[in-house]
C-alpha positions as a printed NumPy array, in Angstrom:
array([[  6.682,   3.505,   0.297],
       [  6.333,   4.707,  -3.292],
       [  8.452,   2.423,  -5.512],
       [  7.614,   1.355,  -9.03 ],
       [  9.678,  -0.879, -11.333],
       [  8.728,  -1.635, -14.932],
       [ 10.09 ,  -2.407, -18.365],
       [  8.722,  -1.117, -21.623],
       [  9.426,   0.682, -24.862],
       [  9.956,   4.397, -25.404],
       [  6.969,   6.036, -27.101],
       [  8.972,   9.119, -28.122],
       [ 12.571,  10.301, -28.193],
       [ 13.796,  11.679, -24.832],
       [ 13.761,  15.476, -24.552],
       [ 16.258,  17.436, -22.441],
       [ 14.893,  20.543, -20.701],
       [ 17.498,  22.813, -19.07 ],
       [ 16.672,  25.489, -16.518],
       [ 18.438,  28.781, -15.872],
       [ 19.514,  27.395, -12.474],
       [ 21.609,  24.724, -14.232],
       [ 19.227,  21.866, -13.403],
       [ 17.906,  19.683, -16.184],
       [ 15.115,  17.166, -16.645],
       [ 14.852,  14.418, -19.241],
       [ 11.247,  13.846, -20.372],
       [ 10.049,  10.791, -22.277],
       [  7.17 ,   8.354, -22.539],
       [  7.094,   4.58 , -22.093],
       [  4.565,   1.848, -22.945],
       [  4.376,  -1.049, -20.46 ],
       [  2.549,  -4.331, -21.063],
       [  0.113,  -5.021, -18.257],
       [ -2.361,  -7.775, -17.371],
       [ -3.765, -10.195, -19.943],
       [ -7.058,  -9.053, -21.474],
       [ -9.949, -11.355, -20.514],
       [-13.381, -11.783, -22.023],
       [-15.944, -13.985, -20.254],
       [-13.161, -15.303, -18.008],
       [-11.004, -16.407, -20.968],
       [ -7.617, -14.879, -21.771],
       [ -7.715, -13.388, -25.281],
       [ -5.06 , -14.354, -27.842],
       [ -4.127, -12.871, -31.207],
       [ -4.093, -14.782, -34.513],
       [ -0.554, -16.058, -33.72 ],
       [ -1.618, -17.473, -30.349],
       [  0.109, -14.773, -28.263],
       [ -1.68 , -13.444, -25.174],
       [ -3.163,  -9.963, -25.68 ],
       [ -2.197,  -7.623, -22.83 ],
       [ -3.38 ,  -4.229, -21.643],
       [ -0.889,  -1.47 , -22.346],
       [ -0.151,   1.245, -19.779],
       [  1.365,   4.5  , -21.054],
       [  3.509,   6.574, -18.667],
       [  4.895,  10.077, -18.962],
       [  8.345,   9.911, -17.364],
       [ 10.868,  12.434, -16.096],
       [ 14.392,  12.081, -14.77 ],
       [ 15.965,  15.032, -12.978],
       [ 19.677,  15.873, -12.826],
       [ 22.703,  14.726, -14.758],
       [ 21.885,  11.012, -14.373],
       [ 19.696,  10.908, -17.461],
       [ 22.309,  12.263, -19.876],
       [ 23.193,   8.846, -21.289],
       [ 19.515,   7.904, -21.491],
       [ 18.867,  10.982, -23.628],
       [ 21.982,  10.478, -25.738],
       [ 21.761,   6.746, -26.448],
       [ 18.053,   5.934, -26.593],
       [ 15.299,   6.667, -29.074],
       [ 11.643,   5.878, -29.727],
       [ 11.039,   2.111, -29.669],
       [ 14.027,   1.213, -27.452],
       [ 13.374,  -0.985, -24.417],
       [ 14.185,   0.37 , -20.944],
       [ 13.941,  -1.015, -17.429],
       [ 12.958,   1.778, -15.034],
       [ 12.798,   2.236, -11.283],
       [ 11.289,   5.259,  -9.596],
       [  8.27 ,   6.728,  -7.881],
       [  4.837,   7.8  ,  -9.023],
       [  3.798,  11.403,  -8.515],
       [  0.602,  13.211,  -9.37 ],
       [  0.568,  16.539, -11.186],
       [ -2.5  ,  18.787, -10.94 ],
       [ -3.408,  21.945, -12.831],
       [ -6.344,  23.984, -14.026],
       [ -7.145,  23.923, -17.747],
       [ -6.774,  27.493, -19.038],
       [ -9.486,  27.109, -21.674],
       [-12.189,  25.371, -19.606],
       [-11.066,  26.128, -16.024],
       [-11.565,  22.405, -15.309],
       [ -9.238,  20.748, -12.827],
       [ -6.887,  18.248, -14.496],
       [ -4.373,  15.746, -13.168],
       [ -2.122,  12.968, -14.362],
       [  0.324,  10.515, -12.868],
       [  4.004,  10.769, -13.847],
       [  6.796,   8.28 , -13.262],
       [  9.766,  10.113, -11.707],
       [ 12.67 ,   7.858, -12.718],
       [ 15.486,   7.353, -10.192],
       [ 17.372,   4.581, -12.024],
       [ 17.255,   2.854, -15.376],
       [ 18.883,   0.202, -17.481],
       [ 18.912,  -0.293, -21.23 ],
       [ 16.94 ,  -3.395, -22.234],
       [ 17.637,  -5.825, -25.048],
       [ 16.131,  -5.688, -28.477],
       [ 16.946,  -5.332, -32.125],
       [ 18.903,  -2.087, -31.723],
       [ 22.16 ,  -3.634, -30.57 ],
       [ 21.339,  -4.257, -26.911],
       [ 20.651,  -7.548, -25.236],
       [ 22.414, -10.566, -23.941],
       [ 25.898, -11.725, -24.81 ],
       [ 24.584, -15.315, -24.712],
       [ 23.743, -15.859, -28.373],
       [ 25.029, -17.918, -31.261],
       [ 26.175, -14.796, -33.117],
       [ 29.922, -14.839, -33.968],
       [ 32.109, -12.516, -31.866],
       [ 33.227, -10.577, -34.966],
       [ 29.626,  -9.722, -35.803],
       [ 28.836,  -8.769, -32.18 ],
       [ 31.794,  -6.389, -32.105],
       [ 30.717,  -4.65 , -35.304],
       [ 27.011,  -4.24 , -34.531],
       [ 27.312,  -1.558, -31.799],
       [ 24.48 ,   0.824, -31.094],
       [ 24.706,   3.8  , -33.454],
       [ 25.365,   7.083, -31.685],
       [ 22.418,   9.408, -31.799],
       [ 22.747,  13.142, -32.26 ],
       [ 22.49 ,  15.032, -28.977],
       [ 18.827,  15.713, -28.145],
       [ 17.462,  19.239, -28.46 ],
       [ 17.812,  21.344, -25.315],
       [ 15.077,  23.752, -24.272],
       [ 15.797,  26.573, -21.8  ],
       [ 12.885,  27.381, -19.488],
       [ 12.419,  28.806, -16.007],
       [ 12.389,  26.239, -13.215],
       [  8.845,  25.434, -11.981],
       [  7.723,  27.008,  -8.721],
       [  5.94 ,  24.851,  -6.143],
       [  2.637,  26.192,  -4.897],
       [  0.601,  24.955,  -1.939],
       [  3.536,  23.052,  -0.44 ],
       [  1.581,  22.571,   2.8  ],
       [ -0.612,  20.043,   0.899],
       [  2.402,  17.772,   0.39 ],
       [  2.189,  14.932,   2.966],
       [  5.929,  14.837,   3.779]])
């Protein structure tokens, strides 16, 4: 089973790519805090006493109409909670002819996380009047790029 769940912050604004077939994909990046960094068996801490953690950077994609609100209402720095599967992309570098690959998180579901941009829990000491007026500002619609839909090659190498 290939399931991955994480929470992290967007490293760039989501980009909408539309294909001539009508399909679309939302592409974005996310930074996820990982394990604590250790040195000589000791967990490292910063000058404020907070544990220093490894950071994992993911390229993410979400296919179909489901990512429309993600693209419209999120921007670089926002926290997201993601669920999906990991896939590997492979290609040959045109300049060096070297084989390249990377892992991509194909997002199936998401949720907006809390933070300073208007999200978060309703359980705070903030007065209701202030909560009602602080709503998340609407972002301009993301740029849309029209491209041809990718063609799958060597589908007999896919294990399912």
